[in-house]
N, CA, C and O atoms as a Maestro MAE file, in Angstrom:
{
 s_m_m2io_version
 :::
 2.0.0
}

f_m_ct {
 s_m_title
 :::
 protein
 m_atom[268] {
  # First column is atom index #
  i_m_mmod_type
  r_m_x_coord
  r_m_y_coord
  r_m_z_coord
  i_m_residue_number
  s_m_chain_name
  s_m_pdb_residue_name
  s_m_pdb_atom_name
  i_m_atomic_number
  :::
  1 25 0.809 -1.143 -0.027 1 A "UNK " " N  " 7
  2 3 0.031 0.036 -0.001 1 A "UNK " " CA " 6
  3 2 0.979 1.227 0.003 1 A "UNK " " C  " 6
  4 15 2.009 1.278 0.675 1 A "UNK " " O  " 8
  5 25 0.548 2.147 -0.782 2 A "UNK " " N  " 7
  6 3 1.321 3.491 -0.788 2 A "UNK " " CA " 6
  7 2 1.175 4.296 0.449 2 A "UNK " " C  " 6
  8 15 0.081 4.435 0.997 2 A "UNK " " O  " 8
  9 25 2.294 4.837 0.899 3 A "UNK " " N  " 7
  10 3 2.181 5.787 1.949 3 A "UNK " " CA " 6
  11 2 1.636 7.132 1.512 3 A "UNK " " C  " 6
  12 15 1.484 7.325 0.306 3 A "UNK " " O  " 8
  13 25 1.336 8.054 2.364 4 A "UNK " " N  " 7
  14 3 0.849 9.308 2.007 4 A "UNK " " CA " 6
  15 2 1.867 10.039 1.085 4 A "UNK " " C  " 6
  16 15 1.434 10.768 0.193 4 A "UNK " " O  " 8
  17 25 3.002 9.896 1.240 5 A "UNK " " N  " 7
  18 3 4.009 10.503 0.363 5 A "UNK " " CA " 6
  19 2 4.311 9.771 -0.844 5 A "UNK " " C  " 6
  20 15 5.118 10.224 -1.656 5 A "UNK " " O  " 8
  21 25 3.662 8.565 -1.034 6 A "UNK " " N  " 7
  22 3 3.808 7.748 -2.195 6 A "UNK " " CA " 6
  23 2 5.199 7.112 -2.348 6 A "UNK " " C  " 6
  24 15 5.577 6.772 -3.469 6 A "UNK " " O  " 8
  25 25 5.992 6.934 -1.245 7 A "UNK " " N  " 7
  26 3 7.307 6.434 -1.308 7 A "UNK " " CA " 6
  27 2 7.401 4.932 -1.106 7 A "UNK " " C  " 6
  28 15 8.403 4.312 -1.463 7 A "UNK " " O  " 8
  29 25 6.429 4.392 -0.573 8 A "UNK " " N  " 7
  30 3 6.378 2.963 -0.209 8 A "UNK " " CA " 6
  31 2 5.146 2.178 -0.881 8 A "UNK " " C  " 6
  32 15 3.976 2.490 -0.662 8 A "UNK " " O  " 8
  33 25 5.529 1.153 -1.700 9 A "UNK " " N  " 7
  34 3 4.524 0.412 -2.343 9 A "UNK " " CA " 6
  35 2 4.862 -1.043 -2.071 9 A "UNK " " C  " 6
  36 15 5.953 -1.535 -2.359 9 A "UNK " " O  " 8
  37 25 3.756 -1.771 -1.440 10 A "UNK " " N  " 7
  38 3 3.977 -3.130 -1.322 10 A "UNK " " CA " 6
  39 2 4.162 -3.827 -2.595 10 A "UNK " " C  " 6
  40 15 3.566 -3.459 -3.608 10 A "UNK " " O  " 8
  41 25 5.015 -4.881 -2.579 11 A "UNK " " N  " 7
  42 3 5.390 -5.784 -3.649 11 A "UNK " " CA " 6
  43 2 5.078 -7.224 -3.451 11 A "UNK " " C  " 6
  44 15 4.942 -7.691 -2.319 11 A "UNK " " O  " 8
  45 25 4.960 -7.947 -4.547 12 A "UNK " " N  " 7
  46 3 4.630 -9.310 -4.438 12 A "UNK " " CA " 6
  47 2 5.393 -10.212 -5.472 12 A "UNK " " C  " 6
  48 15 5.783 -9.773 -6.553 12 A "UNK " " O  " 8
  49 25 5.563 -11.426 -5.084 13 A "UNK " " N  " 7
  50 3 6.145 -12.395 -5.863 13 A "UNK " " CA " 6
  51 2 5.270 -13.748 -5.775 13 A "UNK " " C  " 6
  52 15 5.026 -14.300 -4.702 13 A "UNK " " O  " 8
  53 25 4.905 -14.136 -6.807 14 A "UNK " " N  " 7
  54 3 4.080 -15.554 -6.744 14 A "UNK " " CA " 6
  55 2 5.052 -16.636 -7.107 14 A "UNK " " C  " 6
  56 15 5.773 -16.609 -8.105 14 A "UNK " " O  " 8
  57 25 5.010 -17.576 -6.224 15 A "UNK " " N  " 7
  58 3 6.044 -18.763 -6.414 15 A "UNK " " CA " 6
  59 2 5.655 -19.364 -7.626 15 A "UNK " " C  " 6
  60 15 6.574 -19.776 -8.334 15 A "UNK " " O  " 8
  61 25 4.386 -19.521 -8.065 16 A "UNK " " N  " 7
  62 3 3.959 -20.118 -9.320 16 A "UNK " " CA " 6
  63 2 4.656 -19.589 -10.521 16 A "UNK " " C  " 6
  64 15 4.824 -20.320 -11.497 16 A "UNK " " O  " 8
  65 25 5.090 -18.302 -10.504 17 A "UNK " " N  " 7
  66 3 5.826 -17.774 -11.596 17 A "UNK " " CA " 6
  67 2 7.104 -18.338 -11.896 17 A "UNK " " C  " 6
  68 15 7.599 -18.252 -13.020 17 A "UNK " " O  " 8
  69 25 7.718 -18.976 -10.828 18 A "UNK " " N  " 7
  70 3 8.998 -19.655 -10.803 18 A "UNK " " CA " 6
  71 2 8.761 -21.179 -10.797 18 A "UNK " " C  " 6
  72 15 9.460 -21.938 -11.468 18 A "UNK " " O  " 8
  73 25 7.808 -21.572 -10.061 19 A "UNK " " N  " 7
  74 3 7.380 -23.055 -9.821 19 A "UNK " " CA " 6
  75 2 5.975 -23.250 -10.033 19 A "UNK " " C  " 6
  76 15 5.228 -23.045 -9.077 19 A "UNK " " O  " 8
  77 25 5.460 -23.640 -11.216 20 A "UNK " " N  " 7
  78 3 4.004 -23.659 -11.528 20 A "UNK " " CA " 6
  79 2 3.236 -24.571 -10.518 20 A "UNK " " C  " 6
  80 15 2.009 -24.524 -10.436 20 A "UNK " " O  " 8
  81 25 3.952 -25.349 -9.804 21 A "UNK " " N  " 7
  82 3 3.164 -26.333 -8.861 21 A "UNK " " CA " 6
  83 2 2.962 -25.692 -7.525 21 A "UNK " " C  " 6
  84 15 2.372 -26.319 -6.645 21 A "UNK " " O  " 8
  85 25 3.440 -24.407 -7.302 22 A "UNK " " N  " 7
  86 3 3.305 -23.807 -6.031 22 A "UNK " " CA " 6
  87 2 2.465 -22.528 -6.139 22 A "UNK " " C  " 6
  88 15 2.790 -21.683 -6.972 22 A "UNK " " O  " 8
  89 25 1.407 -22.340 -5.349 23 A "UNK " " N  " 7
  90 3 0.575 -21.159 -5.366 23 A "UNK " " CA " 6
  91 2 0.912 -20.256 -4.282 23 A "UNK " " C  " 6
  92 15 0.074 -19.391 -4.026 23 A "UNK " " O  " 8
  93 25 2.041 -20.292 -3.556 24 A "UNK " " N  " 7
  94 3 2.343 -19.432 -2.494 24 A "UNK " " CA " 6
  95 2 2.684 -18.046 -2.979 24 A "UNK " " C  " 6
  96 15 3.362 -17.888 -3.994 24 A "UNK " " O  " 8
  97 25 2.206 -17.003 -2.239 25 A "UNK " " N  " 7
  98 3 2.422 -15.620 -2.639 25 A "UNK " " CA " 6
  99 2 3.192 -14.969 -1.485 25 A "UNK " " C  " 6
  100 15 2.839 -15.111 -0.314 25 A "UNK " " O  " 8
  101 25 4.238 -14.262 -1.853 26 A "UNK " " N  " 7
  102 3 5.194 -13.545 -0.993 26 A "UNK " " CA " 6
  103 2 4.968 -11.977 -1.076 26 A "UNK " " C  " 6
  104 15 5.130 -11.362 -2.130 26 A "UNK " " O  " 8
  105 25 4.626 -11.443 -0.018 27 A "UNK " " N  " 7
  106 3 4.486 -9.983 -0.010 27 A "UNK " " CA " 6
  107 2 5.547 -9.208 0.888 27 A "UNK " " C  " 6
  108 15 5.957 -9.693 1.942 27 A "UNK " " O  " 8
  109 25 5.940 -8.041 0.432 28 A "UNK " " N  " 7
  110 3 6.883 -7.252 1.201 28 A "UNK " " CA " 6
  111 2 6.894 -5.839 0.711 28 A "UNK " " C  " 6
  112 15 6.213 -5.485 -0.252 28 A "UNK " " O  " 8
  113 25 7.698 -5.014 1.405 29 A "UNK " " N  " 7
  114 3 7.693 -3.552 0.994 29 A "UNK " " CA " 6
  115 2 9.029 -3.364 0.185 29 A "UNK " " C  " 6
  116 15 9.188 -2.334 -0.470 29 A "UNK " " O  " 8
  117 25 9.956 -4.307 0.220 30 A "UNK " " N  " 7
  118 3 11.122 -4.048 -0.611 30 A "UNK " " CA " 6
  119 2 11.588 -5.364 -1.301 30 A "UNK " " C  " 6
  120 15 11.206 -6.447 -0.858 30 A "UNK " " O  " 8
  121 25 12.422 -5.281 -2.397 31 A "UNK " " N  " 7
  122 3 12.947 -6.476 -2.960 31 A "UNK " " CA " 6
  123 2 13.603 -7.344 -1.946 31 A "UNK " " C  " 6
  124 15 13.408 -8.559 -1.924 31 A "UNK " " O  " 8
  125 25 14.416 -6.700 -1.072 32 A "UNK " " N  " 7
  126 3 15.185 -7.516 -0.075 32 A "UNK " " CA " 6
  127 2 14.296 -8.315 0.808 32 A "UNK " " C  " 6
  128 15 14.574 -9.479 1.095 32 A "UNK " " O  " 8
  129 25 13.092 -7.634 1.300 33 A "UNK " " N  " 7
  130 3 12.112 -8.367 2.221 33 A "UNK " " CA " 6
  131 2 11.616 -9.546 1.408 33 A "UNK " " C  " 6
  132 15 11.519 -10.655 1.932 33 A "UNK " " O  " 8
  133 25 11.290 -9.325 0.099 34 A "UNK " " N  " 7
  134 3 10.690 -10.412 -0.759 34 A "UNK " " CA " 6
  135 2 11.672 -11.501 -0.771 34 A "UNK " " C  " 6
  136 15 11.319 -12.656 -0.534 34 A "UNK " " O  " 8
  137 25 12.910 -11.185 -1.041 35 A "UNK " " N  " 7
  138 3 14.000 -12.323 -1.098 35 A "UNK " " CA " 6
  139 2 14.211 -12.999 0.162 35 A "UNK " " C  " 6
  140 15 14.455 -14.205 0.187 35 A "UNK " " O  " 8
  141 25 14.132 -12.290 1.219 36 A "UNK " " N  " 7
  142 3 14.319 -12.924 2.546 36 A "UNK " " CA " 6
  143 2 13.211 -13.906 2.827 36 A "UNK " " C  " 6
  144 15 13.487 -14.979 3.365 36 A "UNK " " O  " 8
  145 25 11.917 -13.589 2.480 37 A "UNK " " N  " 7
  146 3 10.866 -14.506 2.638 37 A "UNK " " CA " 6
  147 2 10.825 -15.613 1.678 37 A "UNK " " C  " 6
  148 15 10.366 -16.709 2.002 37 A "UNK " " O  " 8
  149 25 11.333 -15.345 0.394 38 A "UNK " " N  " 7
  150 3 11.426 -16.285 -0.575 38 A "UNK " " CA " 6
  151 2 12.428 -17.356 -0.336 38 A "UNK " " C  " 6
  152 15 12.268 -18.518 -0.707 38 A "UNK " " O  " 8
  153 25 13.470 -16.912 0.304 39 A "UNK " " N  " 7
  154 3 14.495 -17.912 0.787 39 A "UNK " " CA " 6
  155 2 13.979 -18.936 1.892 39 A "UNK " " C  " 6
  156 15 14.246 -20.137 1.869 39 A "UNK " " O  " 8
  157 25 13.217 -18.313 2.850 40 A "UNK " " N  " 7
  158 3 12.600 -19.143 3.885 40 A "UNK " " CA " 6
  159 2 11.657 -20.103 3.241 40 A "UNK " " C  " 6
  160 15 11.695 -21.285 3.583 40 A "UNK " " O  " 8
  161 25 10.748 -19.661 2.267 41 A "UNK " " N  " 7
  162 3 9.781 -20.449 1.657 41 A "UNK " " CA " 6
  163 2 10.473 -21.529 0.789 41 A "UNK " " C  " 6
  164 15 10.025 -22.674 0.723 41 A "UNK " " O  " 8
  165 25 11.553 -21.136 0.144 42 A "UNK " " N  " 7
  166 3 12.151 -22.138 -0.733 42 A "UNK " " CA " 6
  167 2 12.878 -23.247 0.173 42 A "UNK " " C  " 6
  168 15 12.960 -24.388 -0.281 42 A "UNK " " O  " 8
  169 25 13.358 -22.980 1.318 43 A "UNK " " N  " 7
  170 3 13.873 -23.919 2.141 43 A "UNK " " CA " 6
  171 2 12.811 -24.790 2.829 43 A "UNK " " C  " 6
  172 15 13.001 -26.001 2.938 43 A "UNK " " O  " 8
  173 25 11.720 -24.213 3.284 44 A "UNK " " N  " 7
  174 3 10.672 -24.935 4.102 44 A "UNK " " CA " 6
  175 2 9.834 -25.829 3.097 44 A "UNK " " C  " 6
  176 15 9.670 -27.034 3.289 44 A "UNK " " O  " 8
  177 25 9.348 -25.183 2.075 45 A "UNK " " N  " 7
  178 3 8.358 -25.770 1.186 45 A "UNK " " CA " 6
  179 2 8.962 -26.527 0.021 45 A "UNK " " C  " 6
  180 15 8.315 -27.409 -0.545 45 A "UNK " " O  " 8
  181 25 10.185 -26.199 -0.347 46 A "UNK " " N  " 7
  182 3 10.666 -26.903 -1.543 46 A "UNK " " CA " 6
  183 2 11.939 -27.572 -1.252 46 A "UNK " " C  " 6
  184 15 12.543 -28.066 -2.204 46 A "UNK " " O  " 8
  185 25 12.475 -27.665 0.031 47 A "UNK " " N  " 7
  186 3 13.590 -28.288 0.349 47 A "UNK " " CA " 6
  187 2 14.991 -27.877 -0.242 47 A "UNK " " C  " 6
  188 15 15.944 -28.644 -0.375 47 A "UNK " " O  " 8
  189 25 14.962 -26.657 -0.547 48 A "UNK " " N  " 7
  190 3 16.105 -26.122 -1.294 48 A "UNK " " CA " 6
  191 2 17.128 -25.604 -0.219 48 A "UNK " " C  " 6
  192 15 16.818 -24.731 0.591 48 A "UNK " " O  " 8
  193 25 18.268 -26.150 -0.259 49 A "UNK " " N  " 7
  194 3 19.409 -25.719 0.725 49 A "UNK " " CA " 6
  195 2 20.140 -24.508 0.063 49 A "UNK " " C  " 6
  196 15 20.633 -23.647 0.792 49 A "UNK " " O  " 8
  197 25 20.223 -24.417 -1.266 50 A "UNK " " N  " 7
  198 3 20.823 -23.404 -1.994 50 A "UNK " " CA " 6
  199 2 19.977 -22.981 -3.179 50 A "UNK " " C  " 6
  200 15 19.385 -23.807 -3.874 50 A "UNK " " O  " 8
  201 25 19.932 -21.613 -3.400 51 A "UNK " " N  " 7
  202 3 19.043 -21.243 -4.539 51 A "UNK " " CA " 6
  203 2 20.008 -20.653 -5.665 51 A "UNK " " C  " 6
  204 15 20.695 -19.649 -5.481 51 A "UNK " " O  " 8
  205 25 19.983 -21.364 -6.814 52 A "UNK " " N  " 7
  206 3 20.898 -20.900 -7.776 52 A "UNK " " CA " 6
  207 2 20.560 -19.491 -8.332 52 A "UNK " " C  " 6
  208 15 19.399 -19.083 -8.345 52 A "UNK " " O  " 8
  209 25 21.629 -18.743 -8.802 53 A "UNK " " N  " 7
  210 3 21.510 -17.434 -9.264 53 A "UNK " " CA " 6
  211 2 20.420 -17.293 -10.312 53 A "UNK " " C  " 6
  212 15 19.650 -16.335 -10.252 53 A "UNK " " O  " 8
  213 25 20.320 -18.233 -11.296 54 A "UNK " " N  " 7
  214 3 19.415 -18.056 -12.405 54 A "UNK " " CA " 6
  215 2 17.954 -18.132 -11.866 54 A "UNK " " C  " 6
  216 15 17.035 -17.555 -12.448 54 A "UNK " " O  " 8
  217 25 17.777 -18.849 -10.759 55 A "UNK " " N  " 7
  218 3 16.370 -18.877 -10.120 55 A "UNK " " CA " 6
  219 2 16.143 -17.463 -9.550 55 A "UNK " " C  " 6
  220 15 15.042 -16.936 -9.711 55 A "UNK " " O  " 8
  221 25 17.106 -16.838 -8.907 56 A "UNK " " N  " 7
  222 3 16.931 -15.462 -8.298 56 A "UNK " " CA " 6
  223 2 16.614 -14.553 -9.392 56 A "UNK " " C  " 6
  224 15 15.686 -13.758 -9.240 56 A "UNK " " O  " 8
  225 25 17.300 -14.582 -10.511 57 A "UNK " " N  " 7
  226 3 17.133 -13.615 -11.560 57 A "UNK " " CA " 6
  227 2 15.746 -13.785 -12.170 57 A "UNK " " C  " 6
  228 15 15.072 -12.805 -12.485 57 A "UNK " " O  " 8
  229 25 15.330 -15.030 -12.333 58 A "UNK " " N  " 7
  230 3 13.950 -15.353 -12.887 58 A "UNK " " CA " 6
  231 2 12.987 -14.777 -11.866 58 A "UNK " " C  " 6
  232 15 12.084 -14.036 -12.252 58 A "UNK " " O  " 8
  233 25 13.132 -15.080 -10.584 59 A "UNK " " N  " 7
  234 3 12.258 -14.490 -9.552 59 A "UNK " " CA " 6
  235 2 12.086 -12.990 -9.674 59 A "UNK " " C  " 6
  236 15 10.983 -12.454 -9.787 59 A "UNK " " O  " 8
  237 25 13.309 -12.308 -9.644 60 A "UNK " " N  " 7
  238 3 13.334 -10.816 -9.657 60 A "UNK " " CA " 6
  239 2 12.577 -10.278 -10.861 60 A "UNK " " C  " 6
  240 15 12.070 -9.159 -10.786 60 A "UNK " " O  " 8
  241 25 12.475 -10.972 -11.914 61 A "UNK " " N  " 7
  242 3 11.799 -10.463 -13.168 61 A "UNK " " CA " 6
  243 2 10.253 -10.533 -12.867 61 A "UNK " " C  " 6
  244 15 9.503 -9.844 -13.558 61 A "UNK " " O  " 8
  245 25 9.771 -11.282 -11.932 62 A "UNK " " N  " 7
  246 3 8.383 -11.603 -11.739 62 A "UNK " " CA " 6
  247 2 7.864 -10.678 -10.533 62 A "UNK " " C  " 6
  248 15 6.656 -10.686 -10.296 62 A "UNK " " O  " 8
  249 25 8.675 -9.924 -9.801 63 A "UNK " " N  " 7
  250 3 8.192 -9.173 -8.683 63 A "UNK " " CA " 6
  251 2 7.305 -8.016 -9.213 63 A "UNK " " C  " 6
  252 15 7.672 -7.278 -10.129 63 A "UNK " " O  " 8
  253 25 6.142 -7.910 -8.591 64 A "UNK " " N  " 7
  254 3 5.147 -6.912 -9.128 64 A "UNK " " CA " 6
  255 2 4.827 -5.908 -7.956 64 A "UNK " " C  " 6
  256 15 5.072 -6.200 -6.786 64 A "UNK " " O  " 8
  257 25 4.295 -4.773 -8.315 65 A "UNK " " N  " 7
  258 3 3.584 -3.841 -7.477 65 A "UNK " " CA " 6
  259 2 2.411 -4.352 -6.844 65 A "UNK " " C  " 6
  260 15 1.643 -5.037 -7.520 65 A "UNK " " O  " 8
  261 25 2.161 -4.118 -5.648 66 A "UNK " " N  " 7
  262 3 0.804 -4.613 -5.007 66 A "UNK " " CA " 6
  263 2 0.957 -6.104 -4.569 66 A "UNK " " C  " 6
  264 15 1.790 -6.882 -5.033 66 A "UNK " " O  " 8
  265 25 0.006 -6.397 -3.581 67 A "UNK " " N  " 7
  266 3 0.006 -7.755 -3.096 67 A "UNK " " CA " 6
  267 2 -1.430 -8.248 -3.096 67 A "UNK " " C  " 6
  268 15 -1.690 -9.391 -2.720 67 A "UNK " " O  " 8
  :::
 }
 m_bond[267] {
  # First column is bond index #
  i_m_from
  i_m_to
  i_m_order
  :::
  1 1 2 1
  2 2 3 1
  3 3 4 2
  4 3 5 1
  5 5 6 1
  6 6 7 1
  7 7 8 2
  8 7 9 1
  9 9 10 1
  10 10 11 1
  11 11 12 2
  12 11 13 1
  13 13 14 1
  14 14 15 1
  15 15 16 2
  16 15 17 1
  17 17 18 1
  18 18 19 1
  19 19 20 2
  20 19 21 1
  21 21 22 1
  22 22 23 1
  23 23 24 2
  24 23 25 1
  25 25 26 1
  26 26 27 1
  27 27 28 2
  28 27 29 1
  29 29 30 1
  30 30 31 1
  31 31 32 2
  32 31 33 1
  33 33 34 1
  34 34 35 1
  35 35 36 2
  36 35 37 1
  37 37 38 1
  38 38 39 1
  39 39 40 2
  40 39 41 1
  41 41 42 1
  42 42 43 1
  43 43 44 2
  44 43 45 1
  45 45 46 1
  46 46 47 1
  47 47 48 2
  48 47 49 1
  49 49 50 1
  50 50 51 1
  51 51 52 2
  52 51 53 1
  53 53 54 1
  54 54 55 1
  55 55 56 2
  56 55 57 1
  57 57 58 1
  58 58 59 1
  59 59 60 2
  60 59 61 1
  61 61 62 1
  62 62 63 1
  63 63 64 2
  64 63 65 1
  65 65 66 1
  66 66 67 1
  67 67 68 2
  68 67 69 1
  69 69 70 1
  70 70 71 1
  71 71 72 2
  72 71 73 1
  73 73 74 1
  74 74 75 1
  75 75 76 2
  76 75 77 1
  77 77 78 1
  78 78 79 1
  79 79 80 2
  80 79 81 1
  81 81 82 1
  82 82 83 1
  83 83 84 2
  84 83 85 1
  85 85 86 1
  86 86 87 1
  87 87 88 2
  88 87 89 1
  89 89 90 1
  90 90 91 1
  91 91 92 2
  92 91 93 1
  93 93 94 1
  94 94 95 1
  95 95 96 2
  96 95 97 1
  97 97 98 1
  98 98 99 1
  99 99 100 2
  100 99 101 1
  101 101 102 1
  102 102 103 1
  103 103 104 2
  104 103 105 1
  105 105 106 1
  106 106 107 1
  107 107 108 2
  108 107 109 1
  109 109 110 1
  110 110 111 1
  111 111 112 2
  112 111 113 1
  113 113 114 1
  114 114 115 1
  115 115 116 2
  116 115 117 1
  117 117 118 1
  118 118 119 1
  119 119 120 2
  120 119 121 1
  121 121 122 1
  122 122 123 1
  123 123 124 2
  124 123 125 1
  125 125 126 1
  126 126 127 1
  127 127 128 2
  128 127 129 1
  129 129 130 1
  130 130 131 1
  131 131 132 2
  132 131 133 1
  133 133 134 1
  134 134 135 1
  135 135 136 2
  136 135 137 1
  137 137 138 1
  138 138 139 1
  139 139 140 2
  140 139 141 1
  141 141 142 1
  142 142 143 1
  143 143 144 2
  144 143 145 1
  145 145 146 1
  146 146 147 1
  147 147 148 2
  148 147 149 1
  149 149 150 1
  150 150 151 1
  151 151 152 2
  152 151 153 1
  153 153 154 1
  154 154 155 1
  155 155 156 2
  156 155 157 1
  157 157 158 1
  158 158 159 1
  159 159 160 2
  160 159 161 1
  161 161 162 1
  162 162 163 1
  163 163 164 2
  164 163 165 1
  165 165 166 1
  166 166 167 1
  167 167 168 2
  168 167 169 1
  169 169 170 1
  170 170 171 1
  171 171 172 2
  172 171 173 1
  173 173 174 1
  174 174 175 1
  175 175 176 2
  176 175 177 1
  177 177 178 1
  178 178 179 1
  179 179 180 2
  180 179 181 1
  181 181 182 1
  182 182 183 1
  183 183 184 2
  184 183 185 1
  185 185 186 1
  186 186 187 1
  187 187 188 2
  188 187 189 1
  189 189 190 1
  190 190 191 1
  191 191 192 2
  192 191 193 1
  193 193 194 1
  194 194 195 1
  195 195 196 2
  196 195 197 1
  197 197 198 1
  198 198 199 1
  199 199 200 2
  200 199 201 1
  201 201 202 1
  202 202 203 1
  203 203 204 2
  204 203 205 1
  205 205 206 1
  206 206 207 1
  207 207 208 2
  208 207 209 1
  209 209 210 1
  210 210 211 1
  211 211 212 2
  212 211 213 1
  213 213 214 1
  214 214 215 1
  215 215 216 2
  216 215 217 1
  217 217 218 1
  218 218 219 1
  219 219 220 2
  220 219 221 1
  221 221 222 1
  222 222 223 1
  223 223 224 2
  224 223 225 1
  225 225 226 1
  226 226 227 1
  227 227 228 2
  228 227 229 1
  229 229 230 1
  230 230 231 1
  231 231 232 2
  232 231 233 1
  233 233 234 1
  234 234 235 1
  235 235 236 2
  236 235 237 1
  237 237 238 1
  238 238 239 1
  239 239 240 2
  240 239 241 1
  241 241 242 1
  242 242 243 1
  243 243 244 2
  244 243 245 1
  245 245 246 1
  246 246 247 1
  247 247 248 2
  248 247 249 1
  249 249 250 1
  250 250 251 1
  251 251 252 2
  252 251 253 1
  253 253 254 1
  254 254 255 1
  255 255 256 2
  256 255 257 1
  257 257 258 1
  258 258 259 1
  259 259 260 2
  260 259 261 1
  261 261 262 1
  262 262 263 1
  263 263 264 2
  264 263 265 1
  265 265 266 1
  266 266 267 1
  267 267 268 2
  :::
 }
}
């Protein structure tokens, strides 16, 4: 949600954009927050101990405004 000054906009990443089998949606105020939550989700839900750079780049391209 935008602040009164318009400087903050919530962002989202749908896991399905990276893995079509998963409908989890990650929301945050910054890309950093999205990636922190995505890392936790990838570890817990997908058993990933390491996330390859190409997956991060793919995920980054799917971050949208709003949640």
